[in-house]
C-alpha positions in Angstrom: 59.4 33.1 172.6 58.5 31.4 169.3 57.8 33.7 166.4 54.3 32.2 165.8 53.4 32.8 169.5 54.4 36.4 169.2 52.3 36.9 166.2 49.3 35.3 168.0 49.8 37.5 171.0 50.2 40.7 169.0 47.7 40.0 166.3 44.9 38.9 168.5 45.3 41.8 170.9 44.7 44.5 168.2 41.2 45.9 168.6 39.0 46.1 165.6 38.4 49.8 164.6 34.6 49.4 164.0 33.9 47.9 167.4 32.7 50.1 170.2 35.2 48.9 172.8 33.6 51.0 175.6 30.4 49.1 175.1 32.1 45.8 174.9 34.1 46.4 178.1 30.8 46.6 179.9 30.1 43.0 179.0 33.7 41.8 179.5 36.9 43.5 180.5 39.5 43.6 177.7 38.1 40.8 175.6 40.7 41.0 172.8 43.6 40.9 175.3 42.1 37.9 177.1 41.5 36.1 173.8 45.1 36.8 172.8 46.5 35.5 176.0 44.4 32.3 175.7 45.6 31.7 172.2 49.2 32.4 173.3 49.1 30.0 176.2 47.4 27.3 174.1 50.0 27.7 171.4 52.8 27.4 174.0 51.6 23.9 174.7 50.4 22.8 171.3 53.3 24.1 169.2 55.9 22.5 171.5 54.6 19.0 171.7 57.4 16.7 170.6 60.1 19.4 171.1 63.0 19.8 173.5 61.4 23.0 174.9 58.1 21.4 175.7 58.4 21.0 179.5 59.5 24.6 180.1 56.7 26.1 177.9 54.1 23.7 179.1 54.6 24.4 182.8 54.5 28.2 182.2 51.3 27.9 180.2 49.7 25.4 182.5 50.1 27.7 185.5 48.3 30.4 183.6 45.4 28.4 182.3 44.6 26.7 185.6 41.6 28.9 186.3 40.2 28.8 182.7 36.7 27.4 182.3 36.1 23.7 181.7 34.8 24.6 178.3 38.0 26.4 177.3 40.1 23.5 178.6 38.0 21.0 176.6 38.7 23.1 173.5 42.4 23.0 174.4 42.2 19.2 174.9 41.0 18.7 171.3 43.9 20.8 170.0 46.3 18.7 172.1 44.9 15.4 170.9 45.1 16.6 167.3 48.7 17.7 167.7 49.7 14.4 169.4 48.2 12.6 166.3 50.2 14.9 164.1 53.5 14.6 165.9 53.4 11.0 167.1 51.0 9.5 164.6 49.0 8.2 167.5 45.2 8.7 167.6 43.1 8.5 170.7 39.6 7.1 170.2 36.7 9.5 170.6 35.5 7.8 173.8 38.7 9.0 175.6 38.2 12.6 174.6 37.8 14.7 177.8 34.3 15.9 178.6 34.8 17.0 182.3 37.4 18.3 184.7 38.6 14.9 185.8 39.1 13.7 182.2 41.0 16.9 181.4 43.4 16.1 184.2 43.9 12.6 182.8 44.7 14.0 179.4 47.3 16.4 180.9 48.8 13.6 182.8 49.1 11.5 179.7 50.7 14.4 177.8 53.2 14.9 180.6 54.0 11.1 180.5 54.4 11.2 176.8 56.7 14.2 176.9 58.8 14.1 180.1 57.2 12.6 183.2 58.3 9.0 182.4 61.5 8.5 184.3 60.4 5.8 186.7 58.7 3.9 183.9 61.7 4.0 181.5 64.3 3.3 184.1 62.3 0.4 185.6 62.2 -1.3 182.2 65.9 -0.9 181.7 66.4 -2.5 185.1 65.0 -5.8 183.7 66.7 -5.6 180.3 69.8 -7.8 180.3 72.5 -5.3 179.7 75.7 -4.4 181.6 76.6 -1.3 179.7 74.7 1.5 178.0 77.0 2.4 175.1 74.6 2.6 172.2 70.9 3.0 173.2 69.7 2.8 169.6 71.5 -0.5 169.0 70.2 -1.9 172.3 66.7 -0.9 171.6 66.8 -2.7 168.3 68.4 -5.9 169.6 66.2 -6.0 172.7 62.9 -4.8 171.3 61.0 -7.9 172.1 62.3 -7.8 175.7 61.4 -4.1 175.9 57.8 -4.8 174.7 57.5 -7.7 177.2 58.7 -5.4 180.1 56.3 -2.7 179.0 53.4 -5.2 179.3 54.8 -6.3 182.7 54.9 -2.7 184.0 51.3 -2.2 182.9 50.4 -5.0 185.3 52.4 -3.8 188.3 52.1 0.0 188.0 49.1 2.2 187.8 48.6 4.1 184.6 45.6 6.2 183.5 43.3 4.8 180.8 44.9 7.1 178.2 48.4 6.1 179.0 47.4 2.4 179.1 45.8 2.8 175.7 48.9 4.4 174.3 51.3 1.7 175.7 49.0 -1.2 174.6 48.0 0.0 171.1 50.8 2.2 169.8 52.5 0.2 167.0 55.6 -1.7 168.1 58.1 0.2 165.9 56.8 3.6 167.0 56.6 2.6 170.7 60.2 1.3 170.6 61.3 4.6 168.9 59.5 6.6 171.6 61.1 4.5 174.3 64.5 4.9 172.8 64.3 8.6 172.4 63.2 9.1 176.0 65.9 6.7 177.2 68.6 8.8 175.6 67.6 11.7 177.8 67.7 9.5 180.9 71.0 7.8 180.3 72.5 8.7 183.7 69.4 7.6 185.6 69.3 4.4 183.6 73.0 3.6 184.5 72.3 4.2 188.2 69.2 1.9 187.9 70.9 -1.1 186.3 73.7 -0.9 188.8 71.5 -0.9 191.9 71.9 -4.6 192.3 75.6 -4.2 192.9 
């Protein structure tokens, strides 16, 4: 558990001395504990974007916030979008900000694609890159960047992607998109090797 997340959980669950908690509980059961848990689960997602531990923390948090109100999830969505901007230097336009349940799901799917759910996309691109061996992914990504960009565009035509994911793949600057592709490829080296050998 991250130190900041522990502070959030403990700090936000301390009841204020001057508040009549008995009266408050008549309106809502354990409001401070609920608020602390919300902050805790939100921070598990937001604070791990772009980190190795993201998937594990995200899946735990997601399972616990599934029944949160749409209003609370929209609030979380704004935090997520801001953090994506901070970590990846990528900004979604306002018209793509979620305003209902369906659009919240789209944002979560985009976040999952950005962080870990991109195996089929990454490996399919490598299948069409003209390489026989994957010895140095960084070097290949630099030498084949134009081919990679071409294949990304091809995949956008043959695969279905949400409007957020499509916007990301089409508008993210070339150098940053290649860097993202390269970093994700390093985590999928075995899968890539199996993919490029499937013709044999």
